[in-house]
C-alpha positions as CSV (number, residue, x, y, z in Angstrom):
1,M,-4.7,-54.8,-54.2
2,T,-6.9,-51.9,-55.2
3,V,-8.6,-51.9,-51.8
4,S,-5.2,-52.0,-49.9
5,R,-3.9,-49.1,-52.0
6,T,-7.0,-47.1,-51.1
7,I,-6.6,-47.7,-47.4
8,V,-3.0,-46.6,-47.5
9,T,-3.9,-43.5,-49.4
10,Q,-6.6,-42.6,-46.8
11,R,-4.1,-43.1,-43.9
12,Q,-1.5,-40.8,-45.6
13,N,-4.1,-38.1,-46.1
14,R,-5.2,-38.0,-42.4
15,A,-4.1,-34.9,-40.5
16,R,-1.2,-35.5,-38.1
17,L,-1.9,-34.6,-34.5
18,S,0.7,-32.8,-32.5
19,L,1.0,-31.0,-29.1
20,Q,1.1,-27.2,-29.3
21,A,3.3,-25.4,-26.7
22,L,1.1,-23.1,-24.5
23,E,2.2,-19.8,-23.1
24,A,3.2,-20.0,-19.5
25,R,0.5,-18.5,-17.2
26,D,2.1,-18.9,-13.8
27,V,1.0,-16.5,-11.1
28,P,3.9,-14.2,-10.2
29,A,5.9,-15.3,-7.2
30,A,4.9,-13.4,-4.1
31,T,7.2,-12.0,-1.4
32,V,5.9,-13.6,1.8
33,L,6.1,-11.4,4.8
34,D,6.1,-13.4,8.0
35,L,4.1,-12.0,11.0
36,T,3.6,-15.3,12.7
37,T,5.9,-14.5,15.7
38,A,5.1,-12.0,18.5
39,G,6.4,-8.5,17.7
40,A,7.3,-9.3,14.0
41,T,7.4,-6.2,11.7
42,A,7.6,-5.9,7.9
43,T,7.1,-3.2,5.3
44,A,5.5,-3.2,1.8
45,N,4.9,-0.3,-0.6
46,G,5.4,2.3,2.1
47,A,3.2,0.6,4.7
48,I,4.3,-0.8,8.0
49,L,2.8,-4.2,9.1
50,Q,3.2,-5.3,12.6
51,Q,2.1,-8.4,14.6
52,S,-0.4,-6.9,17.0
53,G,-0.6,-7.2,20.7
54,T,-4.0,-7.9,22.2
55,V,-6.5,-5.1,21.7
56,S,-9.4,-4.7,24.1
57,T,-12.7,-5.6,22.5
58,T,-14.2,-2.4,23.7
59,D,-11.5,-0.4,21.8
60,F,-11.8,-2.5,18.6
61,H,-14.4,-1.0,16.3
62,T,-15.2,-3.4,13.5
63,F,-16.0,-2.0,10.1
64,L,-15.5,-5.1,7.8
65,R,-16.1,-8.8,8.5
66,L,-15.3,-11.5,6.0
67,N,-16.0,-15.3,6.1
68,H,-15.6,-18.0,3.5
69,S,-13.7,-21.3,3.2
70,G,-10.5,-21.2,1.1
71,T,-10.2,-17.6,-0.1
72,E,-12.4,-14.7,1.2
73,E,-12.6,-11.2,-0.1
74,G,-14.7,-8.1,0.3
75,Y,-14.9,-4.4,1.3
76,N,-16.7,-2.3,3.8
77,T,-19.8,-0.5,2.6
78,D,-23.4,0.4,3.7
79,A,-24.7,-1.1,0.4
80,R,-26.7,-4.3,0.5
81,P,-26.8,-7.1,-0.7
82,F,-23.1,-7.8,-0.4
83,Q,-21.2,-8.4,-3.6
84,L,-18.5,-10.7,-2.2
85,D,-17.8,-12.5,1.1
86,Q,-18.7,-9.7,3.5
87,R,-20.8,-10.7,6.5
88,G,-22.8,-9.0,9.3
89,D,-25.2,-6.2,9.8
90,L,-24.4,-2.5,9.8
91,T,-22.8,-2.8,13.2
92,V,-19.9,-4.8,11.9
93,T,-19.7,-4.1,8.1
94,H,-20.4,-0.5,7.2
95,S,-19.1,2.7,5.8
96,L,-16.0,4.2,7.5
97,L,-15.4,8.0,7.9
98,L,-11.8,9.0,7.3
99,T,-12.0,11.0,10.5
100,D,-12.6,7.8,12.4
101,V,-9.3,6.3,11.4
102,P,-6.7,7.1,14.0
103,K,-3.3,8.7,13.1
104,V,0.0,7.4,14.4
105,T,3.3,9.2,14.0
106,I,6.5,7.2,13.7
107,G,9.6,9.3,13.4
108,T,8.6,12.1,11.1
109,T,6.0,10.2,9.2
110,E,2.3,10.2,10.0
111,Y,0.2,7.0,9.3
112,R,-3.4,5.9,9.4
113,Q,-3.8,2.8,11.6
114,F,-5.9,-0.3,10.8
115,V,-6.2,-3.5,12.9
116,L,-6.9,-7.0,11.5
117,D,-8.2,-9.8,13.7
118,V,-8.1,-13.4,12.2
119,N,-10.0,-16.3,13.5
120,E,-8.8,-19.7,12.2
121,G,-9.4,-23.3,13.3
122,A,-7.5,-24.9,16.2
123,R,-5.6,-27.3,14.0
124,R,-4.6,-24.8,11.3
125,Q,-4.2,-21.3,12.7
126,R,-2.2,-19.7,9.9
127,I,-3.7,-17.6,7.1
128,T,-2.3,-15.1,4.5
129,L,-3.4,-11.6,3.7
130,D,-2.9,-11.5,-0.1
131,E,-4.5,-8.3,-1.3
132,L,-5.2,-5.0,0.4
133,R,-6.4,-1.8,-1.3
134,I,-7.7,1.5,0.0
135,Y,-10.3,3.6,-1.9
136,L,-11.7,7.0,-1.1
137,A,-15.2,8.5,-1.9
138,E,-17.8,11.1,-0.8
139,T,-20.5,8.5,-0.2
140,G,-20.7,5.5,2.0
141,N,-22.6,3.0,-0.1
142,L,-20.3,2.2,-3.0
143,T,-20.5,-1.3,-4.6
144,G,-19.1,-3.0,-7.7
145,Y,-15.6,-4.2,-7.1
146,N,-13.9,-5.3,-10.4
147,S,-11.2,-7.9,-9.8
148,R,-9.8,-7.5,-13.3
149,T,-9.2,-3.7,-13.1
150,K,-8.9,-3.6,-9.3
151,T,-11.3,-0.7,-9.1
152,L,-14.3,-0.1,-6.8
153,A,-17.3,1.6,-8.5
154,G,-14.8,2.7,-11.2
155,S,-12.4,4.3,-8.7
156,T,-8.7,3.5,-8.5
157,A,-7.1,2.6,-5.2
158,V,-5.0,5.3,-3.5
159,F,-3.0,2.5,-1.9
160,D,-2.3,-1.1,-3.1
161,L,-0.2,-3.5,-0.9
162,D,1.0,-5.0,-4.2
163,G,1.9,-1.7,-5.7
164,A,5.6,-2.3,-5.5
165,G,5.4,-6.1,-6.1
166,N,3.2,-9.1,-5.3
167,V,3.1,-9.5,-1.5
168,S,1.5,-12.0,0.9
169,V,1.5,-11.6,4.6
170,K,1.4,-14.7,6.8
171,L,-0.5,-14.4,10.0
172,N,-0.9,-16.6,13.1
173,A,-4.3,-16.6,14.9
174,A,-2.8,-18.6,17.8
175,L,-0.8,-15.6,19.1
176,N,-4.0,-13.8,20.3
177,N,-6.7,-16.4,21.1
178,G,-9.5,-13.9,21.8
179,A,-9.8,-14.7,25.5
180,L,-8.4,-11.3,26.6
181,G,-9.1,-9.3,23.4
182,V,-8.6,-9.3,19.6
183,G,-6.1,-8.2,17.0
184,D,-3.5,-10.1,15.1
185,A,-1.9,-7.4,12.8
186,V,-1.7,-3.7,12.6
187,V,-1.3,-2.0,9.2
188,L,0.0,1.6,9.1
189,I,-0.5,3.4,5.8
190,P,1.0,6.9,5.2
191,S,-1.5,9.6,5.8
192,S,-0.3,11.6,2.8
193,L,-2.2,9.2,0.5
194,F,-5.6,9.9,2.0
195,G,-6.2,13.6,1.3
196,N,-9.5,15.1,2.7
197,S,-12.1,12.7,1.4
198,T,-15.1,11.8,3.5
199,Y,-15.3,8.0,3.3
200,L,-12.7,5.3,3.2
201,Y,-13.1,1.8,1.7
202,L,-10.8,-1.1,2.6
203,Y,-10.8,-4.1,0.2
204,S,-8.9,-7.2,1.3
205,K,-8.4,-10.8,0.1
206,L,-7.3,-13.5,2.5
207,G,-6.5,-17.2,2.1
208,G,-4.8,-17.1,-1.3
209,R,-1.6,-18.7,-0.2
210,V,-2.6,-20.2,3.1
211,D,-6.4,-20.7,3.1
212,A,-9.1,-19.7,5.5
213,N,-10.5,-22.6,7.4
214,G,-12.2,-21.2,10.5
215,G,-14.3,-18.3,11.7
216,A,-14.6,-14.8,10.4
217,E,-11.8,-12.2,9.9
218,S,-12.5,-8.7,11.0
219,W,-10.9,-5.3,10.2
220,G,-11.3,-2.6,12.8
221,V,-10.0,0.7,14.1
222,L,-9.1,1.9,17.5
223,P,-10.7,5.0,19.1
224,V,-9.5,8.4,17.7
225,S,-7.7,10.4,20.4
226,T,-9.4,13.7,20.9
227,V,-8.8,16.6,23.3
228,G,-10.5,15.8,26.6
229,T,-11.1,17.2,30.0
230,A,-8.7,15.1,32.2
231,S,-5.3,16.1,33.6
232,I,-2.2,14.7,35.1
233,S,0.1,16.8,37.4
234,G,2.9,16.5,39.9
235,V,6.3,18.0,40.8
236,V,10.0,17.4,40.4
237,Y,11.4,18.5,43.8
238,A,14.5,18.5,46.0
239,E,14.0,16.7,49.3
240,I,15.1,19.2,51.9
241,N,13.3,18.5,55.2
242,G,13.4,14.7,55.5
243,V,9.6,14.3,55.5
244,L,8.6,11.5,53.2
245,G,7.1,12.9,50.0
246,F,6.8,16.4,48.7
247,D,6.4,18.7,51.8
248,D,6.4,22.5,51.4
249,V,4.7,23.1,54.8
250,N,7.3,22.1,57.3
251,F,10.5,24.1,57.6
252,P,12.7,24.0,55.6
253,P,10.2,23.3,52.8
254,D,11.0,21.0,49.9
255,Q,11.8,22.9,46.7
256,P,10.5,22.4,43.1
257,V,13.4,21.9,40.7
258,S,13.1,23.5,37.3
259,G,15.2,22.2,34.3
260,V,14.3,18.5,34.7
261,T,12.1,17.3,31.8
262,V,9.0,15.3,32.5
263,Q,7.5,13.6,29.4
264,L,3.9,12.3,29.0
265,E,2.9,9.6,26.4
266,R,-0.4,7.9,25.6
267,F,-0.7,4.3,24.4
268,N,-2.2,4.0,20.9
269,G,-2.7,0.3,20.8
270,T,0.7,-0.7,19.5
271,G,3.1,2.0,20.8
272,W,3.3,5.3,22.5
273,D,2.4,8.8,21.2
274,L,4.2,11.8,22.7
275,I,1.7,14.2,24.3
276,G,4.2,16.8,25.6
277,T,7.1,17.7,27.9
278,Q,7.4,20.1,30.8
279,S,10.4,21.2,32.9
280,S,9.2,23.8,35.3
281,G,9.3,21.8,38.5
282,F,5.5,21.9,39.0
283,Y,4.0,20.4,35.9
284,S,0.4,19.8,34.7
285,F,-0.7,18.2,31.4
286,T,-4.3,19.2,30.7
287,G,-6.9,18.5,27.9
288,L,-6.3,14.8,28.1
289,S,-8.8,12.2,26.7
290,A,-9.5,8.9,28.3
291,G,-6.7,6.3,27.8
292,T,-3.6,4.8,29.3
293,Y,-0.6,7.1,29.9
294,R,3.0,7.0,31.1
295,L,5.3,9.6,32.6
296,T,9.0,9.6,32.2
297,K,11.5,11.8,34.1
298,L,14.3,12.4,31.8
299,N,17.6,12.5,33.6
300,D,18.9,15.8,32.2
301,F,19.7,17.3,35.7
302,P,23.4,17.5,36.5
303,P,24.1,14.3,38.4
304,T,26.9,16.1,40.3
305,D,24.2,18.2,42.1
306,A,21.7,15.5,43.2
307,Y,20.9,11.8,43.5
308,D,17.7,10.2,42.2
309,G,15.2,9.7,45.0
310,L,11.8,8.1,45.1
311,N,9.1,8.2,42.5
312,F,5.5,8.6,43.8
313,V,2.5,7.1,42.0
314,G,-0.4,9.6,42.1
315,S,-4.2,9.5,42.6
316,A,-5.0,7.6,39.4
317,G,-2.6,4.7,40.2
318,G,0.0,3.2,38.0
319,H,3.3,1.3,38.1
320,D,6.6,2.7,39.3
321,T,9.7,1.2,37.7
322,N,11.9,2.4,40.6
323,P,9.8,1.9,43.7
324,F,12.3,0.7,46.4
325,T,15.4,2.9,46.3
326,Q,15.4,6.1,48.4
327,I,18.7,7.2,47.1
328,D,20.5,6.0,44.0
329,T,24.2,6.7,43.9
330,G,24.1,8.3,40.5
331,W,21.2,8.3,38.1
332,S,18.8,5.5,37.1
333,P,18.7,4.6,33.4
334,I,15.1,5.7,33.4
335,D,12.5,6.9,35.9
336,L,9.1,5.8,34.6
337,I,5.6,5.6,36.0
338,D,3.3,3.8,33.5
339,Q,-0.1,2.0,33.5
340,I,-1.8,5.3,34.4
341,V,-5.4,4.8,33.4
342,I,-7.3,8.1,32.8
343,T,-11.0,8.4,32.4
344,D,-12.9,11.4,31.0
345,G,-12.7,14.4,33.3
346,L,-10.4,12.8,35.8
347,V,-8.0,15.1,37.7
348,A,-4.9,12.9,38.5
349,T,-2.5,14.5,40.9
350,G,0.6,13.6,43.0
351,Y,2.9,12.1,40.3
352,N,6.0,13.4,42.0
353,F,9.7,12.7,41.3
354,E,12.2,13.2,44.1
355,L,15.8,14.4,43.9
356,I,18.2,14.3,46.9
357,P,20.7,17.2,46.9
358,I,24.3,16.1,47.3
359,S,25.1,19.1,49.5
360,G,22.4,19.3,52.2
361,G,18.8,18.0,52.3
362,G,17.1,15.6,54.6
């Protein structure tokens, strides 16, 4: 009996075990932006994100390459060895001058443009971009990214994709398979954030929500448009003498028509930048850099005075949207010559737009 009483006492004195409720540590739910269909567009914290059309490999200048299974992260720098999942030599992962990042104007807002190319396996071609930050500095060899403070070499990001809430961007590598070029997403970030610093650093993390399972992902920029030595010229004219094309030699001569606006635009990789307009009859756009251009004749001439006539593709070639109609009874919705490829120093002539006077003319 004494022994039994002792055992009972020992059992009563034992500490009782219990489960302690733990504080929830769930990752905040992300807003998922879907760029997995052609032409898809989304916005986040002032940035515009677009599914990208194919970009020529000669125009895609890589400055950061990442490669790792699952999640992959890193930033561009000249510093070696790499801290994270960066890959490649100085031709593909390197410092980036702010002046080498092109500007794109949409509406009244100017943006800096970045292009992302993803390269996933044939069976699973989706991946997410989960973090994107921009840092500025006066040197090109910074290192030391801190994932806890989200700083680079102690510097705070001037742009954070998650700055207005946690965001993931879903991408689809199958849309651009690399056969004709690269590029899967364009990111446009307001220029007002960048100031006048010398170097720009882009940190990104991919595969957090939909993991990386294939080849390397690459960030790049397109060429910066600079003033060049090429030109495009032509004339908006009234067809008077019946000779095909602009003819001011035979009598009566064809006459230039002022007051009709001709607009020139240059392709920037995803859309068109306005170069200028002229409305003097004879027109000439000079100081053009190499690139792809298009001309539009705006139909602001009184349609009671003339019909639309032919458009004439000039010496640098191109595509005419209205090639078969000599006289339109009224005005075409748009008169456009596009796919005009200009090389450095090229003088492109003969881009003429014909009008047929209602009273008289050949």
